[in-house]
GUSEZA-403211 format. One record per residue: residue number from 0; x negated, y, z of N, C-alpha, C in turn. Coordinates in nm, 2 decimals. Atoms other than C-alpha are relative to their C-alpha. Layout:
! GUSEZA-403211
+------+--------+--------+--------+--------+---------+--------+--------+--------+--------+
: ronu :  neast : nnorth :    nup : caeast : canorth :   caup :  ceast : cnorth :    cup :
+------+--------+--------+--------+--------+---------+--------+--------+--------+--------+
:  NUM :      X :      Y :      Z :      X :       Y :      Z :      X :      Y :      Z :
...
+------+--------+--------+--------+--------+---------+--------+--------+--------+--------+
//
This chain:
! GUSEZA-403211
+------+--------+--------+--------+--------+---------+--------+--------+--------+--------+
: ronu :  neast : nnorth :    nup : caeast : canorth :   caup :  ceast : cnorth :    cup :
+------+--------+--------+--------+--------+---------+--------+--------+--------+--------+
:    0 :   0.00 :   0.07 :  -0.16 :   4.14 :   -2.61 :   1.60 :  -0.12 :   0.02 :   0.03 :
:    1 :   0.11 :  -0.06 :  -0.07 :   3.98 :   -2.41 :   1.86 :   0.01 :  -0.09 :   0.15 :
:    2 :   0.00 :   0.06 :  -0.18 :   4.11 :   -2.61 :   2.18 :  -0.05 :  -0.13 :  -0.03 :
:    3 :   0.00 :   0.16 :   0.00 :   4.01 :   -2.94 :   2.27 :   0.05 :  -0.09 :  -0.01 :
:    4 :  -0.10 :   0.17 :   0.01 :   4.15 :   -3.28 :   2.26 :   0.03 :  -0.03 :   0.17 :
:    5 :   0.03 :   0.07 :  -0.10 :   4.08 :   -3.32 :   2.61 :   0.01 :   0.08 :   0.08 :
:    6 :   0.05 :  -0.11 :  -0.09 :   4.06 :   -3.10 :   2.95 :  -0.13 :  -0.03 :   0.02 :
:    7 :   0.11 :   0.08 :  -0.06 :   3.76 :   -3.14 :   3.13 :   0.03 :  -0.13 :   0.08 :
:    8 :  -0.05 :   0.06 :  -0.11 :   3.91 :   -3.28 :   3.46 :   0.06 :  -0.14 :  -0.09 :
:    9 :  -0.07 :   0.17 :   0.02 :   4.10 :   -3.57 :   3.25 :  -0.14 :  -0.07 :  -0.09 :
:   10 :   0.07 :   0.09 :   0.02 :   3.78 :   -3.63 :   3.05 :  -0.11 :  -0.04 :   0.10 :
:   11 :   0.05 :   0.06 :  -0.10 :   3.58 :   -3.70 :   3.36 :   0.06 :  -0.09 :   0.05 :
:   12 :  -0.09 :   0.07 :  -0.03 :   3.90 :   -3.89 :   3.47 :  -0.08 :  -0.20 :  -0.08 :
:   13 :   0.00 :   0.10 :   0.07 :   3.88 :   -4.13 :   3.20 :  -0.19 :  -0.06 :   0.00 :
:   14 :   0.13 :   0.05 :  -0.04 :   3.45 :   -4.12 :   3.21 :  -0.01 :  -0.14 :   0.13 :
:   15 :   0.03 :   0.09 :  -0.07 :   3.46 :   -4.25 :   3.53 :   0.14 :  -0.17 :   0.00 :
:   16 :  -0.12 :   0.20 :   0.03 :   3.75 :   -4.57 :   3.48 :  -0.09 :  -0.03 :  -0.11 :
:   17 :   0.06 :   0.05 :   0.13 :   3.53 :   -4.64 :   3.14 :  -0.10 :  -0.02 :   0.15 :
:   18 :   0.08 :   0.03 :  -0.05 :   3.26 :   -4.67 :   3.35 :  -0.02 :  -0.11 :   0.11 :
:   19 :  -0.09 :   0.11 :  -0.12 :   3.43 :   -4.86 :   3.66 :   0.02 :  -0.12 :  -0.11 :
:   20 :   0.02 :   0.13 :   0.09 :   3.51 :   -5.11 :   3.41 :  -0.08 :  -0.05 :  -0.05 :
:   21 :   0.10 :   0.05 :   0.05 :   3.22 :   -5.12 :   3.25 :  -0.10 :  -0.09 :   0.13 :
:   22 :   0.13 :   0.08 :  -0.16 :   3.05 :   -5.24 :   3.62 :   0.08 :  -0.15 :   0.00 :
:   23 :  -0.09 :   0.15 :  -0.04 :   3.35 :   -5.49 :   3.66 :  -0.06 :  -0.08 :  -0.08 :
:   24 :   0.00 :   0.02 :   0.05 :   3.34 :   -5.60 :   3.36 :  -0.20 :  -0.12 :  -0.05 :
:   25 :   0.21 :   0.09 :   0.06 :   2.90 :   -5.72 :   3.34 :  -0.01 :  -0.05 :   0.17 :
:   26 :   0.05 :   0.09 :  -0.14 :   2.92 :   -5.82 :   3.72 :   0.08 :  -0.08 :  -0.06 :
:   27 :  -0.04 :   0.15 :   0.02 :   3.20 :   -6.08 :   3.60 :  -0.07 :  -0.06 :  -0.08 :
:   28 :   0.05 :   0.18 :   0.13 :   3.02 :   -6.19 :   3.28 :  -0.16 :   0.00 :   0.08 :
:   29 :   0.05 :   0.09 :   0.02 :   2.73 :   -6.22 :   3.50 :  -0.01 :  -0.06 :   0.09 :
:   30 :  -0.04 :   0.09 :  -0.05 :   2.87 :   -6.40 :   3.75 :   0.01 :  -0.18 :  -0.01 :
:   31 :  -0.03 :   0.11 :   0.08 :   2.91 :   -6.67 :   3.52 :   0.12 :   0.00 :  -0.08 :
:   32 :  -0.14 :  -0.02 :   0.08 :   3.26 :   -6.55 :   3.39 :  -0.01 :  -0.06 :  -0.16 :
:   33 :   0.06 :   0.04 :   0.19 :   3.32 :   -6.68 :   3.02 :   0.05 :   0.22 :   0.01 :
:   34 :  -0.04 :  -0.09 :   0.05 :   3.37 :   -6.35 :   2.80 :   0.14 :   0.06 :   0.02 :
:   35 :  -0.11 :  -0.04 :   0.02 :   3.75 :   -6.30 :   2.80 :   0.01 :  -0.01 :   0.18 :
:   36 :   0.00 :   0.03 :  -0.09 :   3.77 :   -6.36 :   3.14 :  -0.04 :   0.14 :   0.06 :
:   37 :   0.07 :  -0.13 :  -0.03 :   3.50 :   -6.03 :   3.20 :   0.06 :   0.10 :  -0.07 :
:   38 :  -0.07 :  -0.11 :   0.09 :   3.68 :   -5.86 :   2.92 :   0.15 :   0.07 :   0.12 :
:   39 :  -0.13 :  -0.06 :  -0.07 :   4.02 :   -5.85 :   3.14 :  -0.03 :   0.04 :   0.10 :
:   40 :   0.05 :  -0.09 :  -0.16 :   3.83 :   -5.79 :   3.51 :  -0.02 :   0.14 :  -0.04 :
:   41 :   0.01 :  -0.16 :   0.01 :   3.68 :   -5.47 :   3.32 :   0.15 :   0.06 :  -0.05 :
:   42 :  -0.13 :  -0.13 :   0.06 :   4.02 :   -5.36 :   3.14 :   0.10 :  -0.04 :   0.18 :
:   43 :  -0.02 :  -0.03 :  -0.13 :   4.18 :   -5.43 :   3.46 :  -0.08 :   0.14 :   0.08 :
:   44 :   0.08 :  -0.12 :   0.00 :   3.95 :   -5.21 :   3.64 :   0.03 :   0.15 :  -0.02 :
:   45 :  -0.04 :  -0.12 :   0.03 :   3.95 :   -4.95 :   3.45 :   0.11 :   0.10 :   0.00 :
:   46 :  -0.14 :  -0.08 :   0.00 :   4.33 :   -4.90 :   3.44 :   0.01 :   0.05 :   0.15 :
:   47 :  -0.05 :  -0.04 :  -0.17 :   4.37 :   -4.92 :   3.83 :  -0.11 :   0.11 :   0.00 :
:   48 :   0.01 :  -0.14 :  -0.08 :   4.08 :   -4.70 :   3.81 :   0.02 :   0.17 :  -0.02 :
:   49 :  -0.02 :  -0.14 :   0.05 :   4.24 :   -4.40 :   3.63 :   0.06 :   0.05 :   0.09 :
:   50 :  -0.13 :  -0.05 :  -0.11 :   4.53 :   -4.30 :   3.89 :  -0.09 :   0.00 :   0.12 :
:   51 :   0.14 :  -0.03 :  -0.09 :   4.24 :   -4.35 :   4.15 :  -0.12 :   0.10 :  -0.04 :
:   52 :   0.06 :  -0.15 :  -0.01 :   4.03 :   -4.07 :   4.00 :   0.08 :   0.13 :  -0.02 :
:   53 :  -0.09 :  -0.09 :   0.05 :   4.31 :   -3.88 :   3.90 :   0.04 :   0.05 :   0.11 :
:   54 :  -0.03 :  -0.06 :  -0.16 :   4.41 :   -3.86 :   4.26 :  -0.12 :   0.02 :   0.05 :
:   55 :   0.14 :  -0.06 :  -0.10 :   4.07 :   -3.81 :   4.40 :  -0.01 :   0.08 :  -0.09 :
:   56 :   0.11 :  -0.12 :   0.09 :   3.95 :   -3.53 :   4.14 :   0.16 :   0.08 :  -0.03 :
:   57 :  -0.16 :  -0.01 :   0.03 :   4.32 :   -3.38 :   4.20 :  -0.03 :   0.18 :   0.03 :
:   58 :   0.05 :  -0.20 :   0.05 :   4.31 :   -2.97 :   4.08 :   0.01 :   0.12 :   0.13 :
:   59 :  -0.01 :  -0.09 :  -0.08 :   4.52 :   -2.85 :   4.32 :  -0.04 :  -0.07 :   0.19 :
:   60 :   0.07 :   0.03 :  -0.11 :   4.37 :   -3.04 :   4.64 :  -0.15 :   0.06 :   0.02 :
:   61 :   0.21 :  -0.02 :  -0.04 :   4.01 :   -2.90 :   4.56 :  -0.01 :   0.14 :  -0.04 :
:   62 :   0.01 :  -0.17 :  -0.07 :   4.17 :   -2.51 :   4.54 :   0.03 :   0.02 :   0.13 :
:   63 :   0.08 :  -0.07 :  -0.12 :   3.95 :   -2.31 :   4.76 :   0.13 :   0.07 :   0.07 :
:   64 :  -0.12 :  -0.11 :  -0.06 :   4.23 :   -2.18 :   5.04 :  -0.04 :   0.05 :   0.11 :
:   65 :   0.07 :  -0.12 :  -0.14 :   4.18 :   -2.00 :   5.40 :   0.00 :  -0.20 :   0.07 :
:   66 :   0.04 :   0.18 :  -0.07 :   4.05 :   -2.35 :   5.64 :   0.05 :   0.07 :   0.08 :
:   67 :  -0.09 :   0.03 :  -0.11 :   4.29 :   -2.22 :   5.92 :   0.10 :  -0.05 :  -0.03 :
:   68 :  -0.13 :   0.08 :  -0.04 :   4.63 :   -2.28 :   6.02 :   0.11 :   0.10 :  -0.09 :
:   69 :  -0.01 :  -0.06 :   0.12 :   4.87 :   -2.22 :   5.73 :   0.12 :   0.11 :   0.09 :
:   70 :  -0.11 :  -0.12 :  -0.06 :   5.11 :   -1.99 :   5.96 :  -0.11 :   0.06 :   0.11 :
:   71 :   0.15 :  -0.07 :  -0.10 :   4.88 :   -1.73 :   6.15 :   0.04 :   0.03 :   0.13 :
:   72 :  -0.07 :   0.01 :  -0.12 :   5.13 :   -1.70 :   6.43 :  -0.04 :  -0.14 :   0.10 :
:   73 :  -0.06 :   0.17 :  -0.03 :   5.05 :   -2.09 :   6.49 :  -0.13 :  -0.02 :   0.11 :
:   74 :   0.10 :   0.09 :  -0.08 :   4.67 :   -2.05 :   6.68 :   0.01 :   0.01 :   0.14 :
:   75 :   0.02 :   0.03 :  -0.16 :   4.57 :   -2.01 :   6.98 :   0.06 :   0.16 :   0.07 :
:   76 :  -0.06 :  -0.12 :  -0.07 :   4.72 :   -1.69 :   7.22 :   0.02 :   0.00 :   0.12 :
:   77 :  -0.10 :  -0.07 :  -0.08 :   4.93 :   -1.58 :   7.50 :   0.12 :  -0.11 :   0.03 :
:   78 :  -0.11 :   0.06 :   0.03 :   5.21 :   -1.76 :   7.39 :  -0.03 :  -0.17 :  -0.07 :
:   79 :  -0.01 :   0.07 :   0.12 :   5.09 :   -2.06 :   7.20 :  -0.13 :  -0.11 :   0.10 :
:   80 :   0.08 :   0.13 :  -0.09 :   4.83 :   -2.26 :   7.50 :  -0.08 :   0.02 :   0.02 :
+------+--------+--------+--------+--------+---------+--------+--------+--------+--------+
//
């Protein structure tokens, strides 16, 4: 087995989701709620954090590309403003 089980991006997304869930569960427990409510709050936060961090760490959106407009003729010039 030369391949890793998860990609680096997936590992980072799941790690951040687990940390967010642990923080939410811990804060809920410190607020005085009982253990089952703290676990549910942590699991809910982790479940919502996965798509959030997945969209935040999007591989296509972070690709380095040209900073200018996509159409090279759309810049300022005689006919464009």
